[in-house]
C-alpha positions in Angstrom: -93.7 -66.5 -183.1 -92.8 -63.8 -185.4 -93.0 -63.8 -189.2 -89.2 -63.9 -189.6 -89.0 -67.2 -187.8 -91.9 -68.7 -189.9 -90.1 -67.5 -193.0 -86.9 -69.1 -191.9 -88.8 -72.4 -191.2 -90.1 -72.3 -194.8 -86.7 -71.4 -196.2 -85.0 -74.3 -194.4 -87.8 -76.6 -195.6 -87.3 -75.6 -199.3 -83.5 -75.8 -199.0 -83.8 -79.4 -197.5 -85.9 -80.5 -200.5 -83.6 -78.8 -203.0 -80.1 -79.5 -201.8 -80.1 -80.7 -198.2 -79.2 -79.1 -194.9 -76.0 -79.0 -192.9 -76.1 -80.4 -189.4 -76.3 -76.9 -188.0 -79.3 -76.1 -190.2 -81.0 -79.3 -189.3 -80.6 -78.4 -185.6 -81.9 -74.9 -186.3 -84.9 -76.3 -188.2 -85.8 -78.6 -185.3 -85.5 -75.8 -182.7 -87.7 -73.5 -184.8 -90.3 -76.2 -185.4 -90.4 -76.9 -181.7 -90.9 -73.3 -180.9 -93.6 -73.0 -183.6 -95.5 -76.0 -182.2 -95.2 -74.7 -178.6 -96.7 -71.4 -179.9 -99.6 -73.2 -181.5 -100.3 -75.2 -178.3 -100.2 -72.0 -176.2 -102.6 -70.2 -178.6 -105.1 -73.1 -178.6 -104.9 -73.5 -174.8 -105.6 -69.8 -174.4 -108.6 -70.0 -176.7 -110.1 -73.0 -175.0 -109.6 -71.4 -171.6 -112.0 -68.7 -172.7 -114.7 -71.0 -174.0 -118.0 -71.6 -172.2 -120.1 -74.5 -173.3 -123.9 -74.1 -172.8 -125.7 -77.4 -172.6 -129.3 -77.8 -173.8 -130.5 -77.8 -170.2 -128.9 -74.4 -169.7 -126.0 -75.6 -167.7 -122.8 -73.6 -168.4 -119.4 -75.2 -168.3 -116.3 -73.0 -168.4 -113.6 -75.1 -170.1 -110.7 -73.2 -168.6 -112.0 -73.7 -165.1 -112.6 -77.4 -165.8 -109.0 -77.8 -167.1 -107.6 -76.0 -164.1 -109.6 -78.3 -161.7 -108.4 -81.4 -163.6 -104.8 -80.5 -164.2 -104.1 -77.8 -161.7 -102.8 -75.4 -164.2 
């Protein structure tokens, strides 16, 4: 998500607190928030897919590989 969209989310938030939003603005706000949350979820998933946990006994577990085994993604 680019900075312009984040700025627009913040702009709509402040406007909603100050004077309220029109129906079109509320819809835009919901869509932008949904896109923002999807972006966060994708970033976290990407980070976790690259994490390897090393147990005290030396066993290594690749979280991305485990996730793909469990969920097939």
